[in-house]
N, C-alpha and C positions, 0 to 999 in steps of 0.2 A: 685627910693626914697625906698629905705631898709623896706625891712615887720618888723613890728616889735617883735619881737621872745617872747613868751606866752609862760608859765608855767604850768601848769594847777594841785593840787587839790580835791582830791576827798572823804571828810572824810563819808563811809560806814556806816551802818545802818543794821538791821533788815530788817527795811524794808522802806527804806527813803535813798538816793544818794544827800549830797549838796556837790555840783561843783566848785570854785574857781578858776580863770584868775587872774594869777596877766603876768607883769601889768597892764593888764588893766580894772580890779577890778569886771566884768563881775561873775556872784553867777546866780545859777540857783537851783531850786531842785526837783528830779526825784526819782519814783517808784524802788524801787530795783528788778525791777522782771523782765522778759525776753525784754518787749513791749520798754522799757523805756530805758535798753542797749540797745539796736540795735542802738536805736535815740541818745543817750549818744557816740556811736562809731562811728556811721555816724558821728556827725557833729563835730568832734573832730578826725574826715581826713581830714574834708574841713581845720578846725584852723592849722592843725600841730602845732600842738605845738613840746617843743625842746625836753619834757620831763613831765610824767604823775605820778603826787607821790600817794600813797594811804598808808591807815598803813594795818600791816597783826596784824584785830582781827578775832576772835572768827571762823572764816569762813564764815564768809558773803560776803565778797570780794572777791569771785574764780571764782564768775559770770562775775562779773566785768572783772576782769585782764586778764579772757579764751580771753573773747571778746573783748578786749581794745589788747591784745597780738597776737589774735587771725591776725583782722587787720592787725599787724603789725607797730602798736603803741607805740612809745619806753612806754610804764611801768613801774614802780618798788612798790612792798611793798614797808616797811619802820619794822624798829624798832619803836613801840608809846614812848618807852621810850624818846629814839632821837628824839624822835619830840618834847615832850614837857619838853627836856632839851634847843633845841631850841626858844621854842617859850617865855619861863623865860630869855634867855639872851637877843631880840629881844621887849620885858619888855611887850610881852601878858599874861597877869593874865586871864582875865577874859577866859568863855570857853561858846561857846553854838557849835551844831556843823556847824553852821554857818562858824564861827571864824576860826574853827578846818580847815573845809578846805581852808581858807583862810592862816591858817599858813602854812597846805602842800605845795601851790603850789611857798609859797615863802620860803621852807625850799626845793621846787627841783630848784627854781635857784640860790641859796644859798651854798648848801651844790654839788646837782648834780650827790647822787647816781647812780652807773650804775644800766642801768637797767636787771633784770634777767633775763634770758630765763626761756621761760614758760612749764611749766612738763607739757607730754602728760597724756592723759588718765590714761596712766597704773601707772605715776609719780603718779598722787594725787590717788591713790587706794592704793601705797607702803606707801604712806606720809601717811597717816588713818588709815594703817595698827598698821603703831609702834607707833601713838598716842595714837590705840586702844592697845595694849598690854603693852605701859608704864604706862597707867591707870589701865590696871590687875596688872603690878608689884608693883603697887600702894598701891593696894587692898588689897595683899595678902600680905605685909608690914606692911600696919595697922591694917590685922586681926590676926596677927601673935602677933602686941605688943597690943594690948584691949585685948586678947583669947590664952593666952600664954596655956588656959587647952583647947583647938579647936579638934576636934576628928580626927586623923588623913584621917579619907577620906575625908572631909569638905576643907586641902586644896589640897589635892590630886586630887583632883576634877580642883580647880583654874590651879593647876601646869598644869594637859592637856590640860586645856584653852590655858595655857601660849605657849606651845609646837601647837596647833591647830594654833595658831595666827605666831609662827614662822619658820612652817610650808608654811602657807601662801606666808608667805612674801616669801619663795625662791620660792615660785610657780609663782607669782607674776615676780619676777627681771626674770627669766628666761623663761617670753614671750616675751621679747625684746630683742633683737640679740646687741642691746646698751649698755642698761643697765649690760647685762649679761659679756659684752667683759669688763665692766668699773668692774664691784663684783671683776670680778676671777683678773683682777690688784687691785683691795685693797689683798681680802682676801690673797695675796700674799706676802704681809707682816706680818711676825710672830708677835704676840701679835692680829692682824685682826682677828677679826671671824666675822662668817654672821650676828650678832647682830649689830654692830660695821659696818662693810659692809651701811647694812639700812641704817643706822638712816644714815649716811655721804654721800650717793645716794637720799635720802628724803626732808632731810632736810639740806644740801646742794650743792643742784647740780651748782655753780659757782665754785665747785672745778678741778683744772684744766685748768683755764682762768684767773685765779693771780697771779700776782709774792710773793712771798712767805712771803712781809710784808703786803699787804693786805688782804692776807688767816685766817694771825696770827692775825691780827685788828678785824677781820669780823666773831671769836671763843670765841675772848676776852684774847687769849694767849699773845697778845705783851705786854712789857710791857711801860708801862706811866708814865712820867716825870710829875712831882709836885714842881715846883719850883717855884718862885718868889722873885723879889730882888735878895737881896743873898741868901736868904732860898734854899735850898735844902734838895728835901722831896726823902722818899723814894721812888722808883718805882715798880707801882705795878699794877695791869694785875684785868681789869675791864672790866664790857658792854659782846657785844657780842649778839651769839646766847647759851644761856645756856644748851638749846637739847643735842648740837654737843658737848659745851665743858665737862658737866659729862659724855659724851660717850670716847669719848678722853681722860679722865683721868684714862679710866678703863685699857683702850690698852696700856696706857704709861705704866701705873703699870705693867701691863704685858708683857709688850717690858722689863722692865728694870730684867728681869730676862732672855727671850728668843733671843731674837731679839739682836744680836752683836751687831751692832748701836749705840743705843739706848742704852743702858748696860757701854757698853763701856765709851757713852758720861754723864751719871747719876754719874756711881763711880768717871770718873777726877772730874767730878763735887763735892761731898763732896772729896774727896782729895783733895781738895781746898780750904772746911771750909764751901758752902755751904750749908745754911739747909735746909736737909730730902725735904721740900711743893717747894722749890726755886726751888732748879735740878728737880725736877718730874714735875714741869710747863713747866721751859726749855726740857723737853724729849718731852712732848706735843709737844711745839715749831717744836722741827726737825720729830716729827714723821708726821704731819701735814704736814711740808716741804716736807718732802717724799710722804707721799702720795700724790700729789695736782704735782712736778713736773711726778712720776710715772705715774695720767692720764695725765696731760700735754705733757708727749713725747712719750706713749704708753705704756710704759716698762714694765714690771713684775720686781716682786723684783731678780732674780734669775736675769737677765737680765742687773743690776746695777752697776756695779765694782768698780763706783767711790761716792755709800754709802758715803760713809766714810766722802767725801769732804763737804759736804752736807750739810752748813754753821746751828747752831742755832740760 
């Protein structure tokens, strides 16, 4: 008799884990601590689920991810908005921790998100540094808006803090040969600086292991249809990883001036009548495709003679 394929959803809170198994209907609640996480990992190893899904929210999921990933279990942390949209689609409007775990398990079966590679300790530190840098930059922007008459030394202190964080990012990258090699490949592309490379490495570890369509969809720069019956709506981009998309936007903006491939793409689209914003999103997709291919093949920018042939 063929064993039943099971999918597991885990709703993670600060102090507890709600676990649901689909389609068996098994449910349980555990503490979000080392002891219970170890128990959960051992029991799931015995069950051998096809996929385990939890939401990437608040950082409380990292210990669970680390334990399950280290044990070799197929686990994916997914975008909470995707799960909410899926819940509405199947008519599950009520929301409790236990019900959310079941929705995650059903999402695992229906959508089958790819398990993400588990970041090592250095990658976790890198992600924390990128997050902290973004927070400081946001604070600086807010202070400039609220305190136009602030004294220069105040802003100088925050700028110095940002510079220190960027140096720490740089040191963290160089502690790992793998990250150093990937960073070097990314920064060989005109338009990609240290901050862009750091965000891509920390927030999109799958880069280089996807095809161009998957990469574009993951970031949220793939045009999506809005058609129904005879109606043909305008294609638009939405969803994806907002932090990566915002960083890629700035990189593409610089690349339209200094990267010959992206610059030619941008000018060609403008000449054909495309709006500047539409052309810039296409350049973001072009740049992402190039970066993905470079990491996949392990080739630097100077070693890509066919870069012009990579489709947008």
